Biotite code that builds the C-alpha atoms (Angstrom):
import biotite.structure as struc

atoms = struc.array([
    struc.Atom([34.754, -58.587, -8.200], chain_id="A", res_id=1, res_name="MET", atom_name="CA", element="C"),
    struc.Atom([35.700, -56.836, -11.405], chain_id="A", res_id=2, res_name="GLU", atom_name="CA", element="C"),
    struc.Atom([35.525, -58.919, -14.555], chain_id="A", res_id=3, res_name="LYS", atom_name="CA", element="C"),
    struc.Atom([36.484, -57.927, -18.079], chain_id="A", res_id=4, res_name="ILE", atom_name="CA", element="C"),
    struc.Atom([35.120, -59.859, -21.041], chain_id="A", res_id=5, res_name="ARG", atom_name="CA", element="C"),
    struc.Atom([36.051, -59.237, -24.648], chain_id="A", res_id=6, res_name="THR", atom_name="CA", element="C"),
    struc.Atom([36.522, -61.024, -27.939], chain_id="A", res_id=7, res_name="TYR", atom_name="CA", element="C"),
    struc.Atom([38.483, -64.269, -28.319], chain_id="A", res_id=8, res_name="ILE", atom_name="CA", element="C"),
    struc.Atom([40.219, -64.666, -31.660], chain_id="A", res_id=9, res_name="CYS", atom_name="CA", element="C"),
    struc.Atom([40.045, -68.285, -32.870], chain_id="A", res_id=10, res_name="PRO", atom_name="CA", element="C"),
    struc.Atom([43.547, -69.738, -33.230], chain_id="A", res_id=11, res_name="ILE", atom_name="CA", element="C"),
    struc.Atom([43.938, -73.298, -34.432], chain_id="A", res_id=12, res_name="ASP", atom_name="CA", element="C"),
    struc.Atom([46.305, -75.113, -32.068], chain_id="A", res_id=13, res_name="LEU", atom_name="CA", element="C"),
    struc.Atom([44.954, -78.579, -32.786], chain_id="A", res_id=14, res_name="SER", atom_name="CA", element="C"),
    struc.Atom([47.820, -79.769, -34.985], chain_id="A", res_id=15, res_name="THR", atom_name="CA", element="C"),
    struc.Atom([50.192, -82.307, -33.372], chain_id="A", res_id=16, res_name="PRO", atom_name="CA", element="C"),
    struc.Atom([53.233, -80.114, -34.058], chain_id="A", res_id=17, res_name="ARG", atom_name="CA", element="C"),
    struc.Atom([53.160, -76.470, -32.901], chain_id="A", res_id=18, res_name="PRO", atom_name="CA", element="C"),
    struc.Atom([53.206, -73.763, -35.535], chain_id="A", res_id=19, res_name="ALA", atom_name="CA", element="C"),
    struc.Atom([56.500, -71.844, -35.661], chain_id="A", res_id=20, res_name="PRO", atom_name="CA", element="C"),
    struc.Atom([56.608, -69.202, -32.938], chain_id="A", res_id=21, res_name="ILE", atom_name="CA", element="C"),
    struc.Atom([56.864, -66.300, -35.397], chain_id="A", res_id=22, res_name="LEU", atom_name="CA", element="C"),
    struc.Atom([53.755, -67.580, -37.167], chain_id="A", res_id=23, res_name="GLU", atom_name="CA", element="C"),
    struc.Atom([51.878, -67.724, -33.858], chain_id="A", res_id=24, res_name="GLN", atom_name="CA", element="C"),
    struc.Atom([53.001, -64.208, -32.942], chain_id="A", res_id=25, res_name="LEU", atom_name="CA", element="C"),
    struc.Atom([51.838, -62.889, -36.318], chain_id="A", res_id=26, res_name="ARG", atom_name="CA", element="C"),
    struc.Atom([48.464, -64.565, -35.803], chain_id="A", res_id=27, res_name="GLU", atom_name="CA", element="C"),
    struc.Atom([48.070, -63.085, -32.331], chain_id="A", res_id=28, res_name="LEU", atom_name="CA", element="C"),
    struc.Atom([48.962, -59.626, -33.627], chain_id="A", res_id=29, res_name="ARG", atom_name="CA", element="C"),
    struc.Atom([46.513, -60.040, -36.514], chain_id="A", res_id=30, res_name="ARG", atom_name="CA", element="C"),
    struc.Atom([43.780, -60.773, -33.969], chain_id="A", res_id=31, res_name="CYS", atom_name="CA", element="C"),
    struc.Atom([44.715, -57.685, -31.987], chain_id="A", res_id=32, res_name="ARG", atom_name="CA", element="C"),
    struc.Atom([44.723, -55.626, -35.154], chain_id="A", res_id=33, res_name="GLY", atom_name="CA", element="C"),
    struc.Atom([41.189, -56.795, -35.992], chain_id="A", res_id=34, res_name="ASN", atom_name="CA", element="C"),
    struc.Atom([39.929, -56.172, -32.478], chain_id="A", res_id=35, res_name="ASN", atom_name="CA", element="C"),
    struc.Atom([41.669, -53.615, -30.232], chain_id="A", res_id=36, res_name="PRO", atom_name="CA", element="C"),
    struc.Atom([40.345, -55.338, -27.117], chain_id="A", res_id=37, res_name="ASN", atom_name="CA", element="C"),
    struc.Atom([42.001, -58.660, -27.914], chain_id="A", res_id=38, res_name="PHE", atom_name="CA", element="C"),
    struc.Atom([44.416, -59.576, -25.166], chain_id="A", res_id=39, res_name="GLY", atom_name="CA", element="C"),
    struc.Atom([41.897, -59.151, -22.365], chain_id="A", res_id=40, res_name="THR", atom_name="CA", element="C"),
    struc.Atom([39.663, -61.846, -23.789], chain_id="A", res_id=41, res_name="SER", atom_name="CA", element="C"),
    struc.Atom([40.158, -63.811, -20.584], chain_id="A", res_id=42, res_name="TYR", atom_name="CA", element="C"),
    struc.Atom([38.461, -62.557, -17.451], chain_id="A", res_id=43, res_name="ALA", atom_name="CA", element="C"),
    struc.Atom([40.817, -60.499, -15.288], chain_id="A", res_id=44, res_name="ILE", atom_name="CA", element="C"),
    struc.Atom([39.611, -61.451, -11.818], chain_id="A", res_id=45, res_name="ASN", atom_name="CA", element="C"),
    struc.Atom([40.416, -59.324, -8.796], chain_id="A", res_id=46, res_name="ALA", atom_name="CA", element="C"),
    struc.Atom([41.561, -62.403, -6.881], chain_id="A", res_id=47, res_name="SER", atom_name="CA", element="C"),
    struc.Atom([42.632, -62.318, -3.241], chain_id="A", res_id=48, res_name="HIS", atom_name="CA", element="C"),
    struc.Atom([46.047, -63.809, -2.529], chain_id="A", res_id=49, res_name="ILE", atom_name="CA", element="C"),
    struc.Atom([44.277, -66.601, -0.623], chain_id="A", res_id=50, res_name="GLU", atom_name="CA", element="C"),
    struc.Atom([43.140, -68.073, -3.952], chain_id="A", res_id=51, res_name="SER", atom_name="CA", element="C"),
    struc.Atom([46.808, -68.215, -5.025], chain_id="A", res_id=52, res_name="TYR", atom_name="CA", element="C"),
    struc.Atom([47.634, -69.999, -1.767], chain_id="A", res_id=53, res_name="ASP", atom_name="CA", element="C"),
    struc.Atom([45.066, -72.608, -2.735], chain_id="A", res_id=54, res_name="ASN", atom_name="CA", element="C"),
    struc.Atom([46.379, -72.945, -6.296], chain_id="A", res_id=55, res_name="SER", atom_name="CA", element="C"),
    struc.Atom([50.032, -73.256, -5.280], chain_id="A", res_id=56, res_name="PHE", atom_name="CA", element="C"),
    struc.Atom([49.403, -75.260, -2.121], chain_id="A", res_id=57, res_name="GLY", atom_name="CA", element="C"),
    struc.Atom([51.147, -78.346, -3.518], chain_id="A", res_id=58, res_name="SER", atom_name="CA", element="C"),
    struc.Atom([54.483, -76.490, -3.811], chain_id="A", res_id=59, res_name="VAL", atom_name="CA", element="C"),
    struc.Atom([54.193, -74.582, -0.528], chain_id="A", res_id=60, res_name="LEU", atom_name="CA", element="C"),
    struc.Atom([55.411, -75.925, 2.779], chain_id="A", res_id=61, res_name="GLY", atom_name="CA", element="C"),
    struc.Atom([53.127, -77.216, 5.524], chain_id="A", res_id=62, res_name="ARG", atom_name="CA", element="C"),
    struc.Atom([50.972, -74.280, 6.689], chain_id="A", res_id=63, res_name="ARG", atom_name="CA", element="C"),
    struc.Atom([53.075, -71.960, 4.525], chain_id="A", res_id=64, res_name="GLU", atom_name="CA", element="C"),
    struc.Atom([51.401, -69.055, 2.762], chain_id="A", res_id=65, res_name="LYS", atom_name="CA", element="C"),
    struc.Atom([52.725, -66.959, -0.093], chain_id="A", res_id=66, res_name="ILE", atom_name="CA", element="C"),
    struc.Atom([52.740, -63.904, 2.195], chain_id="A", res_id=67, res_name="ALA", atom_name="CA", element="C"),
    struc.Atom([55.304, -65.699, 4.387], chain_id="A", res_id=68, res_name="ASP", atom_name="CA", element="C"),
    struc.Atom([57.847, -65.381, 1.552], chain_id="A", res_id=69, res_name="MET", atom_name="CA", element="C"),
    struc.Atom([58.012, -61.593, 1.950], chain_id="A", res_id=70, res_name="ILE", atom_name="CA", element="C"),
    struc.Atom([56.920, -61.088, 5.579], chain_id="A", res_id=71, res_name="LYS", atom_name="CA", element="C"),
    struc.Atom([60.362, -60.324, 6.917], chain_id="A", res_id=72, res_name="ARG", atom_name="CA", element="C"),
    struc.Atom([61.602, -58.492, 3.834], chain_id="A", res_id=73, res_name="LYS", atom_name="CA", element="C"),
    struc.Atom([62.298, -54.786, 3.987], chain_id="A", res_id=74, res_name="ARG", atom_name="CA", element="C"),
    struc.Atom([60.517, -52.902, 1.185], chain_id="A", res_id=75, res_name="ASP", atom_name="CA", element="C"),
    struc.Atom([59.669, -56.117, -0.737], chain_id="A", res_id=76, res_name="PRO", atom_name="CA", element="C"),
    struc.Atom([59.139, -56.058, -4.494], chain_id="A", res_id=77, res_name="VAL", atom_name="CA", element="C"),
    struc.Atom([56.445, -58.364, -5.899], chain_id="A", res_id=78, res_name="VAL", atom_name="CA", element="C"),
    struc.Atom([55.435, -58.825, -9.551], chain_id="A", res_id=79, res_name="ILE", atom_name="CA", element="C"),
    struc.Atom([52.310, -60.668, -10.712], chain_id="A", res_id=80, res_name="ASP", atom_name="CA", element="C"),
    struc.Atom([52.142, -61.325, -14.450], chain_id="A", res_id=81, res_name="PHE", atom_name="CA", element="C"),
    struc.Atom([48.852, -61.483, -16.360], chain_id="A", res_id=82, res_name="MET", atom_name="CA", element="C"),
    struc.Atom([46.912, -60.462, -13.279], chain_id="A", res_id=83, res_name="ALA", atom_name="CA", element="C"),
    struc.Atom([44.746, -57.789, -11.669], chain_id="A", res_id=84, res_name="HIS", atom_name="CA", element="C"),
    struc.Atom([46.594, -55.417, -9.288], chain_id="A", res_id=85, res_name="PRO", atom_name="CA", element="C"),
    struc.Atom([44.189, -56.330, -6.467], chain_id="A", res_id=86, res_name="ALA", atom_name="CA", element="C"),
    struc.Atom([46.106, -59.575, -5.910], chain_id="A", res_id=87, res_name="THR", atom_name="CA", element="C"),
    struc.Atom([49.479, -57.965, -5.137], chain_id="A", res_id=88, res_name="VAL", atom_name="CA", element="C"),
    struc.Atom([47.675, -55.377, -3.011], chain_id="A", res_id=89, res_name="LYS", atom_name="CA", element="C"),
    struc.Atom([46.063, -58.119, -0.894], chain_id="A", res_id=90, res_name="SER", atom_name="CA", element="C"),
    struc.Atom([49.425, -59.910, -0.666], chain_id="A", res_id=91, res_name="LEU", atom_name="CA", element="C"),
    struc.Atom([51.267, -56.862, 0.667], chain_id="A", res_id=92, res_name="LEU", atom_name="CA", element="C"),
    struc.Atom([48.438, -56.214, 3.119], chain_id="A", res_id=93, res_name="LYS", atom_name="CA", element="C"),
    struc.Atom([48.480, -59.800, 4.407], chain_id="A", res_id=94, res_name="GLU", atom_name="CA", element="C"),
    struc.Atom([52.285, -59.685, 4.726], chain_id="A", res_id=95, res_name="ALA", atom_name="CA", element="C"),
    struc.Atom([51.905, -56.423, 6.691], chain_id="A", res_id=96, res_name="ARG", atom_name="CA", element="C"),
    struc.Atom([54.491, -54.834, 4.437], chain_id="A", res_id=97, res_name="ALA", atom_name="CA", element="C"),
    struc.Atom([55.907, -51.540, 5.682], chain_id="A", res_id=98, res_name="ARG", atom_name="CA", element="C"),
    struc.Atom([56.819, -50.171, 2.308], chain_id="A", res_id=99, res_name="GLY", atom_name="CA", element="C"),
    struc.Atom([57.576, -52.022, -0.879], chain_id="A", res_id=100, res_name="GLY", atom_name="CA", element="C"),
    struc.Atom([56.126, -52.273, -4.358], chain_id="A", res_id=101, res_name="VAL", atom_name="CA", element="C"),
    struc.Atom([53.443, -54.521, -5.829], chain_id="A", res_id=102, res_name="GLY", atom_name="CA", element="C"),
    struc.Atom([53.463, -54.635, -9.610], chain_id="A", res_id=103, res_name="MET", atom_name="CA", element="C"),
    struc.Atom([50.744, -56.186, -11.809], chain_id="A", res_id=104, res_name="ALA", atom_name="CA", element="C"),
    struc.Atom([51.362, -56.758, -15.523], chain_id="A", res_id=105, res_name="VAL", atom_name="CA", element="C"),
    struc.Atom([48.341, -57.317, -17.765], chain_id="A", res_id=106, res_name="ASN", atom_name="CA", element="C"),
    struc.Atom([47.157, -56.442, -21.264], chain_id="A", res_id=107, res_name="TYR", atom_name="CA", element="C"),
    struc.Atom([44.275, -54.112, -22.042], chain_id="A", res_id=108, res_name="SER", atom_name="CA", element="C"),
    struc.Atom([45.081, -53.063, -25.596], chain_id="A", res_id=109, res_name="GLY", atom_name="CA", element="C"),
    struc.Atom([47.006, -49.930, -24.615], chain_id="A", res_id=110, res_name="ASN", atom_name="CA", element="C"),
    struc.Atom([50.546, -49.766, -23.235], chain_id="A", res_id=111, res_name="ARG", atom_name="CA", element="C"),
    struc.Atom([50.362, -47.779, -19.995], chain_id="A", res_id=112, res_name="THR", atom_name="CA", element="C"),
    struc.Atom([52.014, -47.592, -16.562], chain_id="A", res_id=113, res_name="VAL", atom_name="CA", element="C"),
    struc.Atom([49.775, -46.458, -13.684], chain_id="A", res_id=114, res_name="THR", atom_name="CA", element="C"),
    struc.Atom([50.935, -45.766, -10.123], chain_id="A", res_id=115, res_name="HIS", atom_name="CA", element="C"),
    struc.Atom([48.719, -46.016, -7.023], chain_id="A", res_id=116, res_name="TYR", atom_name="CA", element="C"),
    struc.Atom([49.459, -45.428, -3.350], chain_id="A", res_id=117, res_name="LYS", atom_name="CA", element="C"),
    struc.Atom([48.021, -47.977, -0.920], chain_id="A", res_id=118, res_name="ALA", atom_name="CA", element="C"),
    struc.Atom([49.049, -47.139, 2.614], chain_id="A", res_id=119, res_name="GLY", atom_name="CA", element="C"),
    struc.Atom([52.764, -47.642, 3.134], chain_id="A", res_id=120, res_name="ALA", atom_name="CA", element="C"),
    struc.Atom([53.337, -49.400, -0.169], chain_id="A", res_id=121, res_name="TYR", atom_name="CA", element="C"),
    struc.Atom([52.955, -48.625, -3.871], chain_id="A", res_id=122, res_name="SER", atom_name="CA", element="C"),
    struc.Atom([50.853, -50.511, -6.414], chain_id="A", res_id=123, res_name="ILE", atom_name="CA", element="C"),
    struc.Atom([51.871, -50.213, -10.059], chain_id="A", res_id=124, res_name="ILE", atom_name="CA", element="C"),
    struc.Atom([49.799, -51.533, -12.950], chain_id="A", res_id=125, res_name="ASN", atom_name="CA", element="C"),
    struc.Atom([51.635, -52.087, -16.234], chain_id="A", res_id=126, res_name="ILE", atom_name="CA", element="C"),
    struc.Atom([49.414, -52.694, -19.226], chain_id="A", res_id=127, res_name="SER", atom_name="CA", element="C"),
    struc.Atom([51.467, -54.371, -21.932], chain_id="A", res_id=128, res_name="GLY", atom_name="CA", element="C"),
    struc.Atom([51.913, -57.511, -23.983], chain_id="A", res_id=129, res_name="ASP", atom_name="CA", element="C"),
    struc.Atom([54.502, -59.836, -22.406], chain_id="A", res_id=130, res_name="ILE", atom_name="CA", element="C"),
    struc.Atom([55.370, -61.065, -25.895], chain_id="A", res_id=131, res_name="ALA", atom_name="CA", element="C"),
    struc.Atom([56.844, -57.633, -26.666], chain_id="A", res_id=132, res_name="LEU", atom_name="CA", element="C"),
    struc.Atom([60.186, -56.237, -25.459], chain_id="A", res_id=133, res_name="ARG", atom_name="CA", element="C"),
    struc.Atom([58.625, -52.864, -24.668], chain_id="A", res_id=134, res_name="GLY", atom_name="CA", element="C"),
    struc.Atom([56.590, -54.347, -21.812], chain_id="A", res_id=135, res_name="THR", atom_name="CA", element="C"),
    struc.Atom([59.707, -55.824, -20.230], chain_id="A", res_id=136, res_name="TRP", atom_name="CA", element="C"),
    struc.Atom([61.464, -52.466, -20.610], chain_id="A", res_id=137, res_name="ARG", atom_name="CA", element="C"),
    struc.Atom([58.561, -50.896, -18.702], chain_id="A", res_id=138, res_name="ASP", atom_name="CA", element="C"),
    struc.Atom([58.979, -53.490, -15.934], chain_id="A", res_id=139, res_name="VAL", atom_name="CA", element="C"),
    struc.Atom([62.728, -52.846, -15.709], chain_id="A", res_id=140, res_name="GLU", atom_name="CA", element="C"),
    struc.Atom([62.146, -49.081, -15.722], chain_id="A", res_id=141, res_name="SER", atom_name="CA", element="C"),
    struc.Atom([59.799, -49.357, -12.738], chain_id="A", res_id=142, res_name="VAL", atom_name="CA", element="C"),
    struc.Atom([62.264, -51.623, -10.913], chain_id="A", res_id=143, res_name="LEU", atom_name="CA", element="C"),
    struc.Atom([65.012, -48.993, -11.273], chain_id="A", res_id=144, res_name="GLU", atom_name="CA", element="C"),
    struc.Atom([67.752, -51.572, -10.820], chain_id="A", res_id=145, res_name="GLY", atom_name="CA", element="C"),
    struc.Atom([66.049, -53.412, -7.977], chain_id="A", res_id=146, res_name="ARG", atom_name="CA", element="C"),
    struc.Atom([65.270, -57.137, -8.067], chain_id="A", res_id=147, res_name="ARG", atom_name="CA", element="C"),
    struc.Atom([61.934, -58.754, -7.288], chain_id="A", res_id=148, res_name="ALA", atom_name="CA", element="C"),
    struc.Atom([61.662, -60.828, -4.122], chain_id="A", res_id=149, res_name="ASN", atom_name="CA", element="C"),
    struc.Atom([58.671, -62.681, -5.531], chain_id="A", res_id=150, res_name="LEU", atom_name="CA", element="C"),
    struc.Atom([57.381, -63.130, -9.081], chain_id="A", res_id=151, res_name="ILE", atom_name="CA", element="C"),
    struc.Atom([54.057, -64.868, -9.732], chain_id="A", res_id=152, res_name="MET", atom_name="CA", element="C"),
    struc.Atom([51.948, -65.962, -12.696], chain_id="A", res_id=153, res_name="GLU", atom_name="CA", element="C"),
    struc.Atom([48.563, -67.639, -12.546], chain_id="A", res_id=154, res_name="ARG", atom_name="CA", element="C"),
    struc.Atom([47.026, -66.616, -15.848], chain_id="A", res_id=155, res_name="ALA", atom_name="CA", element="C"),
    struc.Atom([44.618, -69.576, -16.183], chain_id="A", res_id=156, res_name="ILE", atom_name="CA", element="C"),
    struc.Atom([42.625, -68.845, -19.378], chain_id="A", res_id=157, res_name="MET", atom_name="CA", element="C"),
    struc.Atom([44.899, -65.918, -20.152], chain_id="A", res_id=158, res_name="GLY", atom_name="CA", element="C"),
    struc.Atom([47.351, -68.431, -21.598], chain_id="A", res_id=159, res_name="MET", atom_name="CA", element="C"),
    struc.Atom([45.093, -68.503, -24.673], chain_id="A", res_id=160, res_name="GLU", atom_name="CA", element="C"),
    struc.Atom([46.469, -65.088, -25.576], chain_id="A", res_id=161, res_name="ASN", atom_name="CA", element="C"),
    struc.Atom([50.162, -65.966, -25.775], chain_id="A", res_id=162, res_name="VAL", atom_name="CA", element="C"),
    struc.Atom([52.008, -68.209, -28.237], chain_id="A", res_id=163, res_name="PRO", atom_name="CA", element="C"),
    struc.Atom([51.730, -71.856, -27.216], chain_id="A", res_id=164, res_name="ASN", atom_name="CA", element="C"),
    struc.Atom([55.374, -72.567, -27.970], chain_id="A", res_id=165, res_name="HIS", atom_name="CA", element="C"),
    struc.Atom([58.286, -73.814, -25.895], chain_id="A", res_id=166, res_name="LYS", atom_name="CA", element="C"),
    struc.Atom([60.597, -71.055, -27.158], chain_id="A", res_id=167, res_name="ILE", atom_name="CA", element="C"),
    struc.Atom([58.138, -68.430, -25.901], chain_id="A", res_id=168, res_name="PHE", atom_name="CA", element="C"),
    struc.Atom([57.701, -70.037, -22.480], chain_id="A", res_id=169, res_name="TYR", atom_name="CA", element="C"),
    struc.Atom([61.449, -70.457, -21.962], chain_id="A", res_id=170, res_name="VAL", atom_name="CA", element="C"),
    struc.Atom([62.093, -66.862, -23.071], chain_id="A", res_id=171, res_name="SER", atom_name="CA", element="C"),
    struc.Atom([59.523, -65.417, -20.645], chain_id="A", res_id=172, res_name="VAL", atom_name="CA", element="C"),
    struc.Atom([60.777, -67.557, -17.752], chain_id="A", res_id=173, res_name="LEU", atom_name="CA", element="C"),
    struc.Atom([64.365, -66.435, -18.335], chain_id="A", res_id=174, res_name="ASN", atom_name="CA", element="C"),
    struc.Atom([63.315, -62.787, -18.507], chain_id="A", res_id=175, res_name="ARG", atom_name="CA", element="C"),
    struc.Atom([61.554, -63.193, -15.162], chain_id="A", res_id=176, res_name="ALA", atom_name="CA", element="C"),
    struc.Atom([64.499, -65.111, -13.710], chain_id="A", res_id=177, res_name="TRP", atom_name="CA", element="C"),
    struc.Atom([66.945, -62.305, -14.565], chain_id="A", res_id=178, res_name="ARG", atom_name="CA", element="C"),
    struc.Atom([64.986, -59.740, -12.530], chain_id="A", res_id=179, res_name="ILE", atom_name="CA", element="C"),
    struc.Atom([64.574, -62.067, -9.531], chain_id="A", res_id=180, res_name="LEU", atom_name="CA", element="C"),
    struc.Atom([66.445, -61.391, -6.306], chain_id="A", res_id=181, res_name="GLU", atom_name="CA", element="C"),
    struc.Atom([69.481, -63.756, -6.264], chain_id="A", res_id=182, res_name="PRO", atom_name="CA", element="C"),
    struc.Atom([69.400, -64.187, -2.493], chain_id="A", res_id=183, res_name="ASN", atom_name="CA", element="C"),
    struc.Atom([66.312, -66.345, -2.024], chain_id="A", res_id=184, res_name="GLY", atom_name="CA", element="C"),
    struc.Atom([63.974, -64.793, -4.612], chain_id="A", res_id=185, res_name="GLY", atom_name="CA", element="C"),
    struc.Atom([60.983, -66.975, -5.519], chain_id="A", res_id=186, res_name="THR", atom_name="CA", element="C"),
    struc.Atom([59.328, -67.569, -8.889], chain_id="A", res_id=187, res_name="LEU", atom_name="CA", element="C"),
    struc.Atom([55.838, -69.117, -8.720], chain_id="A", res_id=188, res_name="LEU", atom_name="CA", element="C"),
    struc.Atom([54.058, -69.980, -11.943], chain_id="A", res_id=189, res_name="PHE", atom_name="CA", element="C"),
    struc.Atom([51.286, -72.112, -13.356], chain_id="A", res_id=190, res_name="GLU", atom_name="CA", element="C"),
    struc.Atom([51.684, -73.821, -16.727], chain_id="A", res_id=191, res_name="THR", atom_name="CA", element="C"),
    struc.Atom([49.099, -74.318, -19.470], chain_id="A", res_id=192, res_name="PRO", atom_name="CA", element="C"),
    struc.Atom([47.150, -77.588, -19.337], chain_id="A", res_id=193, res_name="THR", atom_name="CA", element="C"),
    struc.Atom([48.704, -80.973, -20.064], chain_id="A", res_id=194, res_name="ARG", atom_name="CA", element="C"),
    struc.Atom([47.116, -80.976, -23.529], chain_id="A", res_id=195, res_name="GLY", atom_name="CA", element="C"),
    struc.Atom([48.344, -77.484, -24.356], chain_id="A", res_id=196, res_name="GLU", atom_name="CA", element="C"),
    struc.Atom([51.855, -78.360, -23.212], chain_id="A", res_id=197, res_name="LEU", atom_name="CA", element="C"),
    struc.Atom([51.747, -81.456, -25.424], chain_id="A", res_id=198, res_name="ALA", atom_name="CA", element="C"),
    struc.Atom([50.834, -79.251, -28.400], chain_id="A", res_id=199, res_name="GLN", atom_name="CA", element="C"),
    struc.Atom([53.895, -77.158, -27.572], chain_id="A", res_id=200, res_name="ALA", atom_name="CA", element="C"),
    struc.Atom([56.059, -80.289, -27.517], chain_id="A", res_id=201, res_name="GLY", atom_name="CA", element="C"),
    struc.Atom([56.438, -80.452, -23.718], chain_id="A", res_id=202, res_name="ILE", atom_name="CA", element="C"),
    struc.Atom([55.560, -83.538, -21.665], chain_id="A", res_id=203, res_name="SER", atom_name="CA", element="C"),
    struc.Atom([55.350, -84.157, -17.942], chain_id="A", res_id=204, res_name="GLY", atom_name="CA", element="C"),
    struc.Atom([58.487, -86.290, -18.229], chain_id="A", res_id=205, res_name="GLU", atom_name="CA", element="C"),
    struc.Atom([60.278, -83.319, -19.826], chain_id="A", res_id=206, res_name="ASP", atom_name="CA", element="C"),
    struc.Atom([59.331, -81.152, -16.853], chain_id="A", res_id=207, res_name="LEU", atom_name="CA", element="C"),
    struc.Atom([60.567, -83.716, -14.335], chain_id="A", res_id=208, res_name="MET", atom_name="CA", element="C"),
    struc.Atom([63.891, -84.005, -16.171], chain_id="A", res_id=209, res_name="ARG", atom_name="CA", element="C"),
    struc.Atom([64.029, -80.208, -16.145], chain_id="A", res_id=210, res_name="TRP", atom_name="CA", element="C"),
    struc.Atom([63.470, -80.272, -12.371], chain_id="A", res_id=211, res_name="ALA", atom_name="CA", element="C"),
    struc.Atom([66.514, -82.517, -12.004], chain_id="A", res_id=212, res_name="ASP", atom_name="CA", element="C"),
    struc.Atom([68.564, -80.120, -14.159], chain_id="A", res_id=213, res_name="ALA", atom_name="CA", element="C"),
    struc.Atom([67.393, -77.184, -12.019], chain_id="A", res_id=214, res_name="LEU", atom_name="CA", element="C"),
    struc.Atom([68.520, -78.874, -8.811], chain_id="A", res_id=215, res_name="GLU", atom_name="CA", element="C"),
    struc.Atom([71.912, -79.706, -10.350], chain_id="A", res_id=216, res_name="LYS", atom_name="CA", element="C"),
    struc.Atom([72.229, -76.030, -11.286], chain_id="A", res_id=217, res_name="ALA", atom_name="CA", element="C"),
    struc.Atom([71.702, -75.043, -7.615], chain_id="A", res_id=218, res_name="ARG", atom_name="CA", element="C"),
    struc.Atom([68.164, -73.793, -8.177], chain_id="A", res_id=219, res_name="ILE", atom_name="CA", element="C"),
    struc.Atom([65.501, -74.801, -5.681], chain_id="A", res_id=220, res_name="GLY", atom_name="CA", element="C"),
    struc.Atom([62.677, -76.501, -7.584], chain_id="A", res_id=221, res_name="ALA", atom_name="CA", element="C"),
    struc.Atom([59.268, -77.931, -6.670], chain_id="A", res_id=222, res_name="ALA", atom_name="CA", element="C"),
    struc.Atom([56.859, -79.065, -9.409], chain_id="A", res_id=223, res_name="LEU", atom_name="CA", element="C"),
    struc.Atom([53.448, -80.684, -9.066], chain_id="A", res_id=224, res_name="LYS", atom_name="CA", element="C"),
    struc.Atom([50.661, -81.333, -11.561], chain_id="A", res_id=225, res_name="GLU", atom_name="CA", element="C"),
    struc.Atom([47.127, -80.549, -10.373], chain_id="A", res_id=226, res_name="ASP", atom_name="CA", element="C"),
    struc.Atom([44.960, -83.627, -10.944], chain_id="A", res_id=227, res_name="GLU", atom_name="CA", element="C"),
    struc.Atom([41.854, -81.501, -11.529], chain_id="A", res_id=228, res_name="CYS", atom_name="CA", element="C"),
    struc.Atom([43.105, -78.701, -13.777], chain_id="A", res_id=229, res_name="THR", atom_name="CA", element="C"),
    struc.Atom([45.968, -80.722, -15.341], chain_id="A", res_id=230, res_name="LEU", atom_name="CA", element="C"),
    struc.Atom([48.176, -77.646, -14.954], chain_id="A", res_id=231, res_name="ARG", atom_name="CA", element="C"),
    struc.Atom([51.604, -77.814, -13.345], chain_id="A", res_id=232, res_name="TRP", atom_name="CA", element="C"),
    struc.Atom([52.409, -75.547, -10.408], chain_id="A", res_id=233, res_name="HIS", atom_name="CA", element="C"),
    struc.Atom([56.073, -74.658, -10.175], chain_id="A", res_id=234, res_name="VAL", atom_name="CA", element="C"),
    struc.Atom([58.149, -72.991, -7.469], chain_id="A", res_id=235, res_name="ARG", atom_name="CA", element="C"),
    struc.Atom([61.733, -71.964, -8.242], chain_id="A", res_id=236, res_name="LEU", atom_name="CA", element="C"),
    struc.Atom([64.088, -70.427, -5.680], chain_id="A", res_id=237, res_name="THR", atom_name="CA", element="C"),
    struc.Atom([67.146, -68.455, -6.710], chain_id="A", res_id=238, res_name="ARG", atom_name="CA", element="C"),
    struc.Atom([70.302, -68.660, -4.604], chain_id="A", res_id=239, res_name="HIS", atom_name="CA", element="C"),
    struc.Atom([73.527, -66.603, -4.732], chain_id="A", res_id=240, res_name="PRO", atom_name="CA", element="C"),
    struc.Atom([75.274, -69.448, -6.582], chain_id="A", res_id=241, res_name="ASN", atom_name="CA", element="C"),
    struc.Atom([72.402, -70.053, -9.036], chain_id="A", res_id=242, res_name="SER", atom_name="CA", element="C"),
    struc.Atom([73.109, -69.306, -12.734], chain_id="A", res_id=243, res_name="PRO", atom_name="CA", element="C"),
    struc.Atom([71.780, -66.207, -14.502], chain_id="A", res_id=244, res_name="ASN", atom_name="CA", element="C"),
    struc.Atom([69.988, -68.401, -17.070], chain_id="A", res_id=245, res_name="GLU", atom_name="CA", element="C"),
    struc.Atom([67.708, -71.335, -16.380], chain_id="A", res_id=246, res_name="LEU", atom_name="CA", element="C"),
    struc.Atom([68.809, -74.773, -17.637], chain_id="A", res_id=247, res_name="PRO", atom_name="CA", element="C"),
    struc.Atom([67.464, -75.741, -21.027], chain_id="A", res_id=248, res_name="GLN", atom_name="CA", element="C"),
    struc.Atom([64.056, -77.414, -21.120], chain_id="A", res_id=249, res_name="LEU", atom_name="CA", element="C"),
    struc.Atom([64.634, -80.402, -23.394], chain_id="A", res_id=250, res_name="LYS", atom_name="CA", element="C"),
    struc.Atom([61.928, -82.426, -25.101], chain_id="A", res_id=251, res_name="SER", atom_name="CA", element="C"),
    struc.Atom([62.192, -86.209, -25.368], chain_id="A", res_id=252, res_name="GLY", atom_name="CA", element="C"),
    struc.Atom([64.572, -88.591, -23.707], chain_id="A", res_id=253, res_name="ALA", atom_name="CA", element="C"),
])
């Protein structure tokens, strides 16, 4: 299992109110400027898709696996954010994909796009900061107008390297939502911990109200907090009559 360890820049997120998002972005960029390896300070684990099945088990159906979401898709497109490309490779293999694309987006200090051939399908690794527009342009360039059947994120400690701010989280989710297949595309993601969400001004009650708003907007939604990690696991399903933007995530009653 490949593991990358580098420097972690200390960022003070202990204040009750989150620092303005621009201030947090400047601080993150200052850290990267001081250390070119910042951004991979979390371990990038070459996880098998089975570990994702375990993480997202609470929002999957009985005996359902993530591979089942793309098993009957022709040339499926899968994107895994803040992850090693080995995960999407194992997913496509388990789904017995005959064609398709598995894309991994991670940050290694240099913006690059690398293509690999793995049997009948392609694996593409995009190295770029998801806080920057250029990385999303790289993703859209690789997609070439296609939509993703499945988008995943299970960054775990990697969340330390992005702004802990509601505006940032909502922006990234909407960017992912726009490139998701409108006919049953699935977005699976794991949130920061309960404490980190609180620092960003987001409570569990806010997320449950958001779930209600998602359902009213004709978006399939399943949310569950893990009692051990205190991270929420979320599954969103896009339908033909779902909106192009996700409903607003509101804080407070």
